[in-house]
N, C-alpha and C positions, 0 to 999 in steps of 0.2 A: 441216687447218684451212682453211676457205674464207674468202673475202672477207667474207661476212656474219658469220661467226664472229668474225673480227677486229674488225669494227665493234661487235658485241655485247660483246666483251671490253673494248674501249676505253671504251664507254659505261658499262659496269659498274664499271670501275676509277676513272673520273673522273666522279663523279656530277654535277659542274657542267656537263658536256657533254650536250646533248640527243642523241638518236639521230641526228638529221639532221646535227648538227655533227660527230659521230664519223664518220659516213658520208662527209661532205665532207673530213675530215682524211685518212682512208684513201685516198680517191680522189685527193686532191692529191698525197700522197706517192707513190703508185703511178704516177700520170701523170708526175711529175717524174723518177722512176727510168726509166720507159719512154723518155721524151724524151731523157734523157742517153745511154742505150744506143743509141738510134737515131742519135744524133750521133757515136757511136763513143767516148764517154767511159767511163771506168772508175768504178765506184761502190764505195766502201769504207766499211763500217760496222764499226768496231772492236768486237771481241768477238763479232761475228756472222759476218761474211764479206765477200767481195767479188764483185761482178758485173763481167764483162767480155765482150768480143765475141771469139769465135774464128772464124777463117777456115777453111772446109773447101774444099780445092782441087777443081777440076773432075775428074771421073773417069768411067770407063766402067763402067756397071752392066749388069745383065741383067734382062730382063723374066721373072719366074718362070713366067708362063703360057705364053709362046711361046718362051722361050729366046733371044730376039733381043737383041743388044747395044744399049744405050741410052746416049747421052751425058748425063751429069748435070752441070749447070752449077755454078759456084762458089757457095758459100753463106756468109753471115755468120750465126752462131748465138750466142745468149746463153749464157754459161757462169757457173756459181756455184761459188766455192771457199769452203768453210766456214772460219771463223776457228778458232784454237786453242781458245779458250774453248768454242765451240759443239761442236767435235769431242770435247773432253774431257767435256762435260756429257752428250752423247749416248752416249758410250762408257760412262761411269759408270752412266747410267740403264739401258742395255741389259744391263750385267752383273748388275743386280738382277732382271731378268726371268727367269722360269723357262724352261728349254729343253724342247722337246717331242720 
């Protein structure tokens, strides 16, 4: 699902919202979540999951083309952990799908 799909779904479910209002609502929520993560805060949405920041320590990597060692700096990356309800819903839905 893309951002525009999310806007379309929101506009379809809530007919009192115009497409522009739905787009503004999605943008506002995503901006607020991004801002909170940038500040290092944790986001928890009950039944869906939580977003947090993980720290990746600095390390020595290797350039695959030249084989030369390269210093890779520390990084902070977003991390999503699904909630129990979401995990169970996905597991239940995937059990219904045919295997190939």
